[in-house]
DRENDO-1510 file (C-alpha; in Angstrom, 1 decimal, always signed):
<recs>
REC; n; res; u; v; w
REC; 1; MET; +3.7; +1.0; -19.1 .
REC; 2; LYS; +5.6; -2.3; -18.9 .
REC; 3; LYS; +8.9; -0.3; -18.8 .
REC; 4; LEU; +7.8; +1.3; -15.6 .
REC; 5; PHE; +7.3; -2.1; -14.0 .
REC; 6; GLN; +10.6; -3.3; -15.2 .
REC; 7; GLU; +12.3; -0.6; -13.2 .
REC; 8; CYS; +11.0; -2.0; -10.0 .
REC; 9; LYS; +13.8; -3.8; -8.2 .
REC; 10; THR; +12.1; -4.5; -4.8 .
REC; 11; LEU; +8.6; -5.4; -3.6 .
REC; 12; GLU; +8.4; -2.0; -2.0 .
REC; 13; ASP; +9.1; -0.3; -5.4 .
REC; 14; LEU; +6.4; -2.5; -7.1 .
REC; 15; LYS; +3.7; -1.7; -4.5 .
REC; 16; LYS; +4.4; +2.0; -4.6 .
REC; 17; LEU; +4.2; +2.0; -8.4 .
REC; 18; TYR; +1.1; -0.1; -8.4 .
REC; 19; PHE; -0.6; +2.3; -5.9 .
REC; 20; LYS; +0.6; +5.4; -7.8 .
REC; 21; LEU; -0.8; +4.0; -11.1 .
REC; 22; LEU; -4.1; +3.0; -9.5 .
REC; 23; LYS; -4.4; +6.4; -8.0 .
REC; 24; GLN; -4.0; +7.9; -11.5 .
REC; 25; TYR; -6.1; +5.4; -13.6 .
REC; 26; HIS; -8.7; +3.8; -11.3 .
REC; 27; PRO; -12.1; +4.6; -13.0 .
REC; 28; ASP; -13.7; +5.6; -9.7 .
REC; 29; ILE; -11.0; +8.2; -9.0 .
REC; 30; SER; -10.1; +9.4; -12.5 .
REC; 31; GLY; -13.7; +9.9; -13.5 .
REC; 32; SER; -13.2; +8.5; -16.9 .
REC; 33; ASP; -13.4; +5.0; -18.4 .
REC; 34; THR; -9.9; +3.6; -17.7 .
REC; 35; THR; -11.1; +0.1; -17.0 .
REC; 36; GLU; -8.8; -1.4; -19.7 .
REC; 37; THR; -5.8; +0.5; -18.4 .
REC; 38; CYS; -6.5; -0.8; -14.8 .
REC; 39; LYS; -6.7; -4.3; -16.1 .
REC; 40; GLU; -3.3; -3.8; -17.8 .
REC; 41; ILE; -1.9; -2.4; -14.6 .
REC; 42; ASN; -3.2; -5.4; -12.6 .
REC; 43; ASN; -1.8; -7.9; -15.0 .
REC; 44; LEU; +1.6; -6.2; -15.0 .
REC; 45; TYR; +1.6; -6.0; -11.2 .
REC; 46; GLU; +0.9; -9.8; -11.0 .
REC; 47; GLU; +3.6; -10.6; -13.6 .
REC; 48; PHE; +6.3; -8.6; -11.9 .
REC; 49; PHE; +5.2; -9.5; -8.4 .
REC; 50; GLU; +6.6; -13.0; -8.8 .
REC; 51; LYS; +10.0; -11.6; -9.8 .
REC; 52; VAL; +10.4; -9.3; -6.8 .
REC; 53; LYS; +8.2; -10.8; -4.1 .
REC; 54; ASN; +11.2; -11.9; -2.0 .
REC; 55; ILE; +13.4; -8.9; -2.7 .
REC; 56; ARG; +13.2; -6.1; -0.1 .
REC; 57; ALA; +14.9; -2.8; +0.6 .
REC; 58; SER; +16.4; -1.9; +3.9 .
REC; 59; LYS; +15.9; +1.6; +5.3 .
REC; 60; GLU; +19.5; +2.3; +4.0 .
REC; 61; GLY; +18.3; +1.5; +0.5 .
REC; 62; GLU; +20.2; -1.8; +0.3 .
REC; 63; THR; +18.4; -4.9; -1.1 .
REC; 64; TYR; +18.1; -8.2; +0.7 .
REC; 65; THR; +16.0; -11.4; +0.4 .
REC; 66; LYS; +13.2; -12.2; +2.7 .
REC; 67; GLU; +10.8; -15.2; +2.0 .
REC; 68; SER; +7.2; -14.1; +1.6 .
REC; 69; THR; +4.0; -16.1; +1.5 .
REC; 70; GLU; +2.1; -13.1; +0.1 .
REC; 71; SER; +0.3; -13.5; -3.2 .
REC; 72; PRO; -0.1; -10.7; -5.7 .
REC; 73; SER; -3.8; -10.5; -5.0 .
REC; 74; ASP; -3.4; -9.9; -1.3 .
REC; 75; PHE; -2.2; -6.3; -1.7 .
REC; 76; ALA; -4.3; -5.5; -4.8 .
REC; 77; ASN; -7.5; -6.8; -3.1 .
REC; 78; PHE; -6.9; -4.7; +0.0 .
REC; 79; ILE; -6.2; -1.5; -2.0 .
REC; 80; ASN; -9.3; -2.1; -4.1 .
REC; 81; LYS; -11.5; -2.5; -1.0 .
REC; 82; ILE; -10.4; +0.8; +0.6 .
REC; 83; ILE; -9.8; +3.0; -2.4 .
REC; 84; HIS; -13.5; +3.7; -2.7 .
REC; 85; LEU; -13.9; +4.9; +0.9 .
REC; 86; TYR; -14.2; +8.7; +1.3 .
REC; 87; GLY; -12.7; +11.0; +3.8 .
REC; 88; ILE; -9.6; +8.9; +4.5 .
REC; 89; LYS; -5.9; +9.2; +3.6 .
REC; 90; ILE; -4.1; +6.1; +2.4 .
REC; 91; GLU; -0.3; +6.0; +2.6 .
REC; 92; ILE; +2.1; +3.4; +1.5 .
REC; 93; CYS; +5.4; +3.2; +3.4 .
REC; 94; GLY; +7.5; +0.3; +2.3 .
REC; 95; THR; +5.2; -2.8; +2.3 .
REC; 96; TRP; +2.9; -1.2; +4.9 .
REC; 97; ILE; -0.3; +0.7; +4.3 .
REC; 98; TRP; -1.3; +3.4; +6.8 .
REC; 99; ILE; -4.8; +4.8; +6.9 .
REC; 100; SER; -5.8; +8.1; +8.6 .
REC; 101; GLY; -8.4; +10.8; +8.3 .
REC; 102; ASP; -12.1; +10.1; +9.0 .
REC; 103; THR; -11.7; +6.4; +9.8 .
REC; 104; LYS; -14.3; +6.0; +12.5 .
REC; 105; PRO; -17.1; +5.1; +10.2 .
REC; 106; TYR; -15.0; +2.3; +8.8 .
REC; 107; LYS; -13.7; +0.8; +12.1 .
REC; 108; ALA; -15.6; -2.5; +11.5 .
REC; 109; LEU; -14.4; -2.8; +7.9 .
REC; 110; PHE; -10.7; -2.2; +8.8 .
REC; 111; SER; -10.9; -4.8; +11.6 .
REC; 112; GLU; -12.5; -7.2; +9.2 .
REC; 113; LEU; -9.7; -6.6; +6.7 .
REC; 114; ALA; -7.1; -7.5; +9.4 .
REC; 115; CYS; -5.9; -3.9; +9.9 .
REC; 116; LYS; -4.5; -3.0; +13.3 .
REC; 117; TRP; -4.9; +0.3; +15.2 .
REC; 118; SER; -1.8; +2.2; +16.2 .
REC; 119; ALA; -2.8; +4.3; +19.2 .
REC; 120; ASN; +0.4; +6.3; +19.3 .
REC; 121; LYS; +0.1; +7.2; +15.6 .
REC; 122; SER; -3.8; +7.4; +15.7 .
REC; 123; MET; -3.7; +5.5; +12.4 .
REC; 124; TRP; -4.8; +2.1; +11.1 .
REC; 125; TYR; -2.1; +0.0; +9.4 .
REC; 126; TYR; -2.0; -3.1; +7.3 .
REC; 127; THR; +0.8; -5.4; +6.1 .
REC; 128; THR; +0.9; -8.8; +4.7 .
REC; 129; ASP; +4.3; -9.3; +6.3 .
REC; 130; THR; +4.5; -11.2; +9.6 .
REC; 131; TYR; +6.3; -8.5; +11.5 .
REC; 132; LYS; +7.9; -9.0; +14.9 .
REC; 133; ASN; +10.7; -6.9; +16.2 .
REC; 134; LYS; +11.0; -7.9; +19.9 .
REC; 135; PHE; +14.4; -6.0; +20.1 .
REC; 136; LYS; +12.9; -2.6; +19.2 .
REC; 137; ARG; +12.7; -0.5; +22.4 .
REC; 138; THR; +11.0; +2.6; +21.1 .
REC; 139; PRO; +8.2; +2.8; +18.6 .
REC; 140; TRP; +8.9; +4.7; +15.4 .
REC; 141; THR; +7.0; +7.9; +14.7 .
REC; 142; ILE; +5.2; +8.0; +11.4 .
REC; 143; GLU; +7.7; +10.7; +10.3 .
REC; 144; THR; +10.6; +8.3; +10.9 .
REC; 145; ILE; +8.8; +5.6; +8.9 .
REC; 146; ARG; +8.2; +8.0; +6.0 .
REC; 147; ALA; +11.8; +9.1; +6.0 .
REC; 148; SER; +13.1; +5.6; +6.1 .
REC; 149; PHE; +10.8; +3.9; +3.5 .
REC; 150; GLY; +9.4; +6.8; +1.5 .
REC; 151; SER; +5.7; +7.5; +1.2 .
REC; 152; ILE; +3.0; +7.6; -1.5 .
REC; 153; ASN; -0.3; +9.2; -0.5 .
REC; 154; ILE; -3.9; +9.4; -1.7 .
REC; 155; GLU; -6.5; +11.3; +0.1 .
REC; 156; THR; -10.1; +10.4; -0.8 .
REC; 157; ASP; -12.6; +13.2; -1.2 .
REC; 158; PRO; -14.1; +14.0; +2.2 .
REC; 159; HIS; -17.4; +15.2; +0.7 .
REC; 160; THR; -18.2; +12.7; -2.0 .
REC; 161; GLN; -19.0; +9.1; -1.6 .
REC; 162; ILE; -18.1; +6.9; -4.5 .
</recs>
């Protein structure tokens, strides 16, 4: 598994891989005892986070450096708090997490977790980046964001509460 993490060249790559592996091996999702595998995934994520935390990818796929105050636990803790919720769709695009589906029952939780509501996308979003783009005149659609940064999805079971 370490080889998979070694292939991550940017923070976006690392977060996508981490989420993909959690989606596959998290004990509450896989239905089997994969606790040790999840511990290994978390340890590798923390190890490689420090190597790529300031390396980002532009929408053209070119890498650049951007200082980050994020810690490896920020993203991991957020994912672990929402991965148990049911009836929602979690999507990672770049360093952003977008949440849709039946989110109304979790409005207070999302607000508490510092998520923001995007009215034009009808989705919650979360990022550890301090993002300000005062020069952008038109908001991006979620389709444009997906096309620019790629997307990894997980849809929780709408009928089963974990």
